[in-house]
C-alpha positions in Angstrom: 110.8 128.1 75.9 112.1 129.4 79.2 114.8 132.1 79.2 117.1 129.8 81.3 117.0 127.1 78.6 118.0 129.7 75.9 120.8 131.0 78.1 122.1 127.5 78.6 122.2 127.0 74.8 124.0 130.3 74.4 126.5 129.4 77.0 127.2 126.1 75.4 127.7 127.8 72.1 130.1 130.3 73.6 132.0 127.5 75.4 132.6 125.6 72.2 133.6 128.8 70.4 136.1 129.4 73.2 137.3 125.8 72.9 137.8 126.4 69.2 140.0 129.5 69.8 142.0 127.8 72.4 142.7 124.6 70.4 143.7 126.7 67.3 146.0 128.8 69.4 147.6 125.7 71.0 148.0 124.2 67.5 149.7 127.4 66.1 152.0 128.0 69.1 153.2 124.5 70.1 152.6 122.1 67.3 153.3 123.5 63.8 151.7 121.8 60.8 154.2 120.8 58.1 154.4 118.8 54.9 157.3 116.4 54.8 159.5 115.5 51.7 157.0 112.9 50.6 154.1 115.4 50.5 152.3 114.1 53.7 150.6 116.6 55.9 151.5 116.2 59.6 149.1 117.7 62.0 148.1 117.0 65.6 144.8 116.2 67.3 144.2 119.9 68.0 143.1 120.6 64.4 140.1 118.2 64.4 139.2 119.2 68.0 139.1 122.8 66.9 137.0 122.0 63.8 134.6 119.8 65.6 134.1 122.4 68.4 133.5 125.1 65.8 130.8 123.0 64.2 129.2 122.4 67.6 129.4 126.0 68.4 127.7 127.1 65.2 125.0 124.4 65.5 124.1 125.4 69.0 124.1 129.1 68.1 121.7 128.4 65.2 119.4 126.5 67.6 119.6 129.5 69.9 118.7 131.9 67.1 115.8 129.7 66.0 114.4 129.7 69.5 114.8 133.4 69.7 113.0 133.9 66.4 110.2 131.5 67.3 109.7 133.3 70.6 109.5 136.7 68.8 107.0 135.3 66.3 104.9 133.9 69.2 104.9 137.2 70.9 103.7 139.0 67.7 100.9 136.5 67.2 99.4 137.1 70.6 
């Protein structure tokens, strides 16, 4: 793999991690999560956005690490 492709994957991973932090901070500051008298949890759309972007961040980071490991193995074989 080319270095630029790996760098793009790393940048995507960091972008989604940044999106996770931003969405969690927005959730905490502006929209508190609360449980009403009937026991229902009230949350906004920021919670699933943060969770989904965290999953995407970890998945792209794992792909980046796998490419890095494969490139290292390939160099040792040669």
